C-alpha positions, 0 to 999 in steps of 0.5 A: 360495441358488444351487446349482451341480452337479459337472461331469465334465472330459470334459463341461466341455471341450465348454462354450462361454463362457456355459456355463462361466460358468454352471457355475463363475462367480458374479457379483452376490455383493455385494448391499447389505443382503443375505446372498448364498450359493452352494452347490456340490456339490464337497465341499458347499462354500458361499461368499457374502457378507454386506453390512450397509450400512444394517442388521444381517443374520442368517445364515439357514438354507436349505432345501437344508441341511435343518438347524434353523440354518446351522451345525448341521452346518457350520463358517464362515470369514469375511474382511472385505473392507470397512470396520469391522464386527462379527460376533455369534456367539450374543451374543459380539461380534467386531470385524473390521477390513479383512482380518481373519478369524473362524472360527465353529465347528459348533453356533453358532446365531446369527450376525449381521453389522453395519457400524460405519459405513454410509458405509464398510460392512463387506463380509464374504466367507463360506466354509462346509464340513460339519463333524463336530466343534466347534472354538472361534470364533476371530478372527485379524488380519493379524499373526496370519496365517502369511505366505508370500512367493512369486514374483518381480518377473522373472516378474510373480508376486510375491505374499504369502499370508496363511494364517488357517484352516489346519492350523497356524493356526486349527483347523477340521474341513476348511475352509482359508482365507486370501487372497493379494495381488499386489505392485505390478507383478505380475499372475500368481497361482498360476502355474506352476499345480497341481491337487489331486485331494483338495480343491476350491477357490473363489477370490473376487477383490477390490480390483481397481481401477477397470475392471481385470479378471482373466483366470482360467484353469481346466480340466485342464492340457492342456485349459484355459479362461478366465473373465473376472473382475471385482471381487467375483466368485468362481469354483469350481475342481474338484479336477481343474482348475487355478486361476490368473489374470492381471490388468490390474493387481495385486489380491487374492483369497481362497482357500477349500478343503475336502476330504480334508485341510488340507495347504496344500502337498498339490498336483499341479504342472503344468509350463509345458510341459504347459499347453495 
């Protein structure tokens, strides 16, 4: 498991492109028949993937957690970005189709990922945060999500948010998770931008077609930097940083958050005139 440490904004503004990518960006996340995880010191958040193409995969524990099993003191959110698959939680099997989600509560000992068809394998994206209370494992389909429409064609940011794990949806200790899809012809996400000092966030970009890409913007509003993102890549957003992007086509991204609260609308907006 890769470990990423917290960074002060005064230090981050001195970084060159490669150092910014090293500290905040993750590539090569979708390895066939692998569970790939990244541990960030921002709110002890973990993100990664399980890609069971030719065999089932068990969620391992890691020495960094000093735990008997992965979810001994943690909770887990899962969204399937591939073909049909299953997630078995302590022997109970949940079928997940494309863009369906599953929350797994603290104390679950065995989590196993499998694909229904290896030629169209499931690709599970994972978010995990420390947990202090057990909440029940629960599945959600797209029809179960809280849907929020944002943006407009005129500003090239017409998009739909699907909220799965949040204060009025699937209950969790601190994990908030869902995904956003850009409408055809729109390329901007989360712009005008915002920060939220009370929570960190990770974006996972997917369904970027062909050789297209997304230019992700981070940093304090008056000190922005960019990170070039390809399909199945993730980026960590510290609480002091904006998190926005513009693509060469429309795309989807999963957002996951942890921190002081679960209020999706708790954010500190930055006007376009303040962005430098």
